[in-house]
C-alpha positions as CSV (number, residue, x, y, z in Angstrom):
1,M,32.5,29.7,21.8
2,T,31.3,30.8,25.1
3,R,34.0,31.8,27.4
4,D,34.9,29.3,29.9
5,Q,33.7,30.4,33.6
6,R,36.1,29.0,35.7
7,R,39.2,30.8,33.5
8,P,39.7,34.0,35.4
9,T,39.9,37.4,33.6
10,G,42.7,37.9,30.9
11,M,43.3,34.1,30.5
12,R,43.2,33.1,26.7
13,S,42.9,29.6,25.8
14,R,44.5,28.3,22.4
15,P,42.8,24.7,21.6
16,A,45.1,22.3,19.3
17,R,44.6,19.9,16.5
18,N,45.6,17.3,18.8
19,G,42.9,18.4,21.5
20,T,45.1,19.9,24.2
21,V,44.4,23.5,25.2
22,T,47.1,25.8,25.8
23,Y,46.1,28.9,27.8
24,Y,48.1,32.2,28.0
25,V,47.9,36.0,28.6
26,L,48.7,38.9,26.5
27,T,50.3,41.9,28.2
28,K,49.6,45.7,27.8
29,A,52.5,45.2,25.1
30,G,50.5,42.8,22.9
31,R,53.2,40.1,24.1
32,R,51.6,36.6,24.7
33,I,53.0,34.5,27.4
34,S,52.0,30.9,27.8
35,L,50.5,29.8,30.7
36,G,51.2,26.0,30.0
37,K,48.7,22.9,29.3
38,D,47.9,22.3,32.8
39,F,44.6,24.2,33.7
40,T,45.5,24.5,37.7
41,L,49.1,25.1,36.9
42,A,48.0,27.9,34.6
43,C,45.9,29.6,37.3
44,V,48.3,29.6,39.8
45,R,51.1,31.5,36.9
46,W,48.2,33.9,36.1
47,V,48.3,35.3,39.4
48,H,51.7,35.5,39.7
49,H,51.6,37.5,36.4
50,R,48.8,40.0,37.8
51,K,50.9,40.2,41.3
52,D,54.1,41.5,39.0
53,E,51.7,44.1,37.1
54,V,50.4,45.0,40.5
55,K,53.8,45.9,41.7
56,H,55.4,47.8,38.4
57,D,51.9,49.9,39.1
58,P,51.4,49.6,43.0
59,P,48.2,51.4,44.5
60,A,48.0,53.9,46.8
61,T,44.7,54.5,48.0
62,A,42.0,52.1,50.3
63,I,39.8,51.8,46.9
64,A,42.8,51.7,44.5
65,L,44.1,48.4,46.4
66,L,40.6,46.8,46.7
67,D,41.0,47.3,42.7
68,A,44.3,45.2,42.8
69,F,43.5,42.6,44.7
70,V,40.2,42.2,42.5
71,L,42.5,42.1,39.9
72,C,44.6,39.0,41.3
73,S,41.8,36.9,42.7
74,L,40.5,34.0,40.8
75,P,36.8,33.7,40.1
76,Q,34.4,32.2,42.9
77,P,33.5,28.6,42.8
78,N,29.5,29.8,42.7
79,E,27.4,31.9,41.9
80,Q,26.4,32.7,45.8
81,A,29.9,33.2,46.7
82,A,30.5,35.3,44.0
83,N,27.5,37.9,44.9
84,W,28.8,37.9,48.9
85,R,32.3,38.8,47.7
86,S,30.4,41.5,45.3
87,F,28.6,42.9,48.6
88,E,31.5,42.9,50.7
89,L,33.8,44.8,48.1
90,N,30.7,47.3,47.3
91,T,30.3,48.0,51.4
92,L,34.3,48.7,51.8
93,R,34.2,50.9,48.6
94,D,31.2,52.6,49.6
95,Y,32.9,53.2,53.3
96,F,36.3,54.3,51.9
97,T,34.3,57.1,49.6
98,G,32.6,58.5,52.1
99,C,36.2,58.8,54.1
100,G,37.7,60.5,50.9
101,N,39.4,57.4,49.7
102,P,42.2,57.6,52.0
103,G,45.7,56.0,51.6
104,F,47.4,53.3,53.5
105,D,48.9,55.1,56.4
106,A,45.4,57.2,57.0
107,I,42.9,54.2,57.2
108,T,41.4,54.2,60.9
109,G,40.5,51.2,63.1
110,E,37.6,49.2,62.9
111,K,35.6,50.8,65.2
112,C,35.1,53.6,62.3
113,F,33.9,51.0,60.5
114,L,31.5,49.9,62.6
115,N,30.1,53.6,63.7
116,W,29.6,54.3,60.0
117,C,27.5,50.7,59.7
118,K,25.5,51.7,62.4
119,R,25.2,55.6,60.9
120,E,24.3,54.6,57.3
121,N,22.3,51.4,58.2
122,R,24.7,48.6,56.9
123,V,24.4,46.6,59.9
124,R,24.2,43.6,57.4
125,I,27.1,41.1,59.1
126,P,29.7,43.7,59.1
127,D,32.2,41.2,60.4
128,G,32.5,40.1,56.8
129,P,33.7,42.9,55.2
130,I,36.3,43.0,58.3
131,R,37.5,39.7,57.5
132,L,37.9,41.1,53.4
133,L,40.2,44.3,54.1
134,R,42.4,41.9,56.4
135,R,42.7,39.5,53.7
136,V,42.9,42.0,50.9
137,W,45.9,43.8,53.4
138,K,47.8,40.2,53.9
139,F,47.6,40.4,50.1
140,A,49.6,44.1,50.1
141,L,52.2,42.9,52.7
142,E,52.9,40.3,50.6
143,L,53.7,42.1,47.4
144,D,55.8,44.5,50.1
145,L,52.9,47.3,48.8
146,T,52.8,48.8,52.6
147,K,54.8,47.7,56.2
148,R,52.2,49.2,58.5
149,P,50.0,45.9,59.9
150,C,46.3,46.0,59.2
151,P,44.8,48.8,61.4
152,W,41.4,46.2,61.5
153,S,41.2,44.1,64.1
154,P,39.4,40.9,63.4
155,V,35.3,41.6,65.0
156,D,33.4,37.8,64.9
157,L,29.7,38.7,65.5
158,R,28.7,35.1,65.2
159,H,28.4,33.8,68.5
160,L,27.0,37.1,69.7
161,R,24.3,36.7,66.7
162,V,23.4,33.5,68.3
163,T,23.2,34.8,72.1
164,L,20.7,37.5,70.8
165,E,18.8,34.4,68.9
166,A,18.4,32.9,72.5
167,V,17.5,36.3,74.3
168,D,14.6,36.8,71.1
169,V,13.6,33.4,72.4
170,L,13.5,34.3,76.0
171,S,11.6,37.2,75.8
172,M,8.3,35.1,74.1
173,F,8.0,33.7,77.4
174,A,9.4,36.1,79.8
175,T,7.3,38.5,82.1
176,G,7.2,41.6,83.8
177,S,10.8,43.2,84.2
178,L,12.8,40.5,82.6
179,R,10.6,41.1,79.5
180,Q,11.4,44.8,79.3
181,L,15.0,44.0,79.5
182,L,14.9,41.7,77.3
183,L,13.3,43.8,74.9
184,E,15.7,46.5,75.3
185,I,18.5,43.9,74.4
186,L,16.9,43.6,71.4
187,G,16.0,47.3,70.6
188,S,12.3,46.8,70.8
189,G,11.6,48.8,74.4
190,D,10.5,52.4,74.9
191,S,10.8,54.3,72.0
192,D,12.0,57.8,73.9
193,G,15.2,55.8,74.6
194,T,14.8,55.2,78.4
195,T,16.1,51.7,80.3
196,T,12.6,51.4,82.2
197,G,13.6,47.6,82.1
198,Q,17.3,47.1,83.6
199,S,16.2,50.1,86.3
200,S,13.1,47.7,87.3
201,A,15.3,44.5,86.6
202,L,18.1,45.8,89.0
203,E,15.8,46.8,91.4
204,N,13.9,43.3,91.5
205,E,17.3,41.3,91.1
206,G,16.2,38.3,92.8
207,S,13.4,37.8,91.6
208,L,14.9,38.3,88.2
209,A,17.1,35.0,88.1
210,A,13.8,33.3,89.4
211,D,11.5,34.4,86.3
212,L,14.9,33.6,84.2
213,L,14.8,30.0,85.2
214,V,11.0,29.5,84.6
215,A,11.7,31.8,81.2
216,I,14.4,29.7,80.3
217,D,12.5,26.4,80.8
218,Q,9.2,27.0,78.6
219,A,11.7,28.1,76.1
220,T,13.9,25.2,75.5
221,S,10.8,22.9,75.7
222,S,9.3,25.2,73.1
223,L,12.4,24.9,70.8
224,R,13.0,21.3,71.3
225,A,9.2,20.9,69.9
226,S,9.7,23.0,67.0
227,G,12.7,21.3,65.7
228,R,15.4,24.1,66.6
229,A,17.3,22.2,69.4
230,Q,20.6,23.4,68.2
231,L,19.6,26.5,70.0
232,V,18.9,24.8,73.4
233,P,21.9,25.1,74.6
234,R,22.7,28.9,74.2
235,T,19.3,29.1,75.5
236,A,19.8,27.4,78.8
237,S,23.4,29.1,79.5
238,I,21.9,32.7,79.6
239,T,22.3,34.3,82.9
240,P,21.4,37.7,84.9
241,A,25.1,38.9,84.4
242,E,25.1,38.4,81.1
243,L,22.0,40.2,80.1
244,F,23.2,43.4,81.5
245,T,26.6,43.1,79.8
246,L,24.6,42.9,76.7
247,L,22.9,46.2,77.5
248,Q,26.9,47.6,77.8
249,T,28.0,46.1,74.4
250,P,27.6,48.4,71.3
251,E,28.1,45.5,68.8
252,V,24.8,44.5,69.9
253,E,23.4,46.6,67.0
254,L,25.0,45.2,64.7
255,A,24.4,41.5,65.4
256,R,20.2,41.7,66.4
257,P,18.2,39.3,64.8
258,P,16.0,40.1,61.3
259,G,12.9,38.9,62.8
260,R,11.3,36.5,65.0
261,L,11.3,32.5,65.0
262,L,8.4,30.8,64.3
263,L,7.8,28.2,67.2
264,E,4.1,27.7,67.2
265,H,4.3,25.3,64.0
266,R,5.2,22.2,66.5
267,R,7.4,20.7,63.3
268,L,9.0,18.0,65.2
269,E,5.2,16.7,66.8
270,L,4.3,16.8,63.0
271,K,7.4,15.2,61.6
272,K,7.4,12.1,64.4
273,A,3.4,11.9,63.4
274,L,4.3,11.2,59.6
275,N,7.1,9.2,60.3
276,S,4.7,7.0,62.5
277,D,1.9,6.7,59.9
278,K,4.6,6.0,57.0
279,R,5.7,3.1,59.5
280,T,2.1,2.0,60.2
281,A,1.5,2.1,56.5
282,S,4.4,-0.2,55.7
283,K,3.2,-2.9,57.8
284,K,-0.2,-3.1,56.6
285,P,0.0,-7.0,54.6
286,A,-1.3,-6.8,51.2
287,T,-5.0,-8.4,50.4
288,R,-6.7,-9.8,47.4
289,P,-10.1,-8.9,47.3
290,L,-12.1,-12.2,48.9
291,T,-15.0,-11.5,46.4
292,G,-13.2,-12.5,42.8
293,E,-11.8,-15.0,44.8
294,R,-15.0,-16.8,45.6
295,E,-16.5,-16.0,41.6
296,S,-13.1,-17.5,40.6
297,A,-13.1,-20.5,42.8
298,D,-12.9,-23.9,41.6
299,P,-14.1,-26.9,43.4
300,S,-11.6,-29.3,41.7
301,A,-9.1,-26.4,42.2
302,P,-6.6,-28.1,44.9
303,V,-5.7,-26.8,48.3
304,E,-4.0,-22.9,48.2
305,Q,-0.7,-22.5,49.2
306,T,-1.6,-20.5,51.9
307,G,-3.0,-23.4,53.5
308,R,-6.8,-22.0,53.1
309,V,-9.5,-23.9,51.2
310,S,-12.4,-23.0,49.7
311,N,-15.9,-23.5,50.8
312,N,-16.8,-25.6,47.8
313,Q,-13.8,-27.7,48.7
314,I,-15.3,-28.1,52.1
315,G,-19.0,-28.7,50.9
316,G,-17.5,-31.6,48.3
317,G,-15.4,-33.1,50.6
318,V,-18.1,-34.0,53.3
């Protein structure tokens, strides 16, 4: 019998002759604890049972706390969510392993984790593991495993990612010092690490605003034509002052887009053309071949319901 994927690890089921199913767990001593016949209620009782086990043998290190959290967690709703949770947990385990698996009181702030992500090239959405650790810490506070508030503050890079996507689009249409400034923000500037774009933009700050308006106009038009209108508001609202601020923002390195958007395909124009062709085809009336009508025409046949008569009928009436 295959195991029900909805059931968490350790939950067992015992079917009865009348078709009902009773869920239960076994303790380490081998004692059976009934969880009832309702699956939803059985999951709640399973979580309480797991938390009691953690309280009796509390974790003392960061990695042990992660393992305790997994022990008390219900299965993820789908494979994608399970894979993402596994990625976040493995990222945190790798980080704490590199830190020597510290205890609760020795865990440092999230800045150390972000620096580790840069150093180890773990820049793939680091705010996800941070949110997970804050959730794990809430779990520890609920079980009185620690009294210390979570040392990691929330970090949300989603808005910054959208901004950098807009910067990436603007760089396709910018020229001169503005283009150099945008490429430096995206990490595609000079290989020697100089800030040529920033210094040049500061020297020509007056023309930078005008060049930015021109680039915004071209970029927003191209975004609409390619069917990416959702990025238009953010692209149109970028200012020169915001660009200079991005150069001084350390989180930019963690939120840069992995590639470039393709805006040459004109997806919206093609979609409108296809829809127009479909509407035109649906409006064409269905026609019957005239040759067949002439061959099968009978001089004595009555007038058709359409109001048309055959040539033979006309001739016979003259």
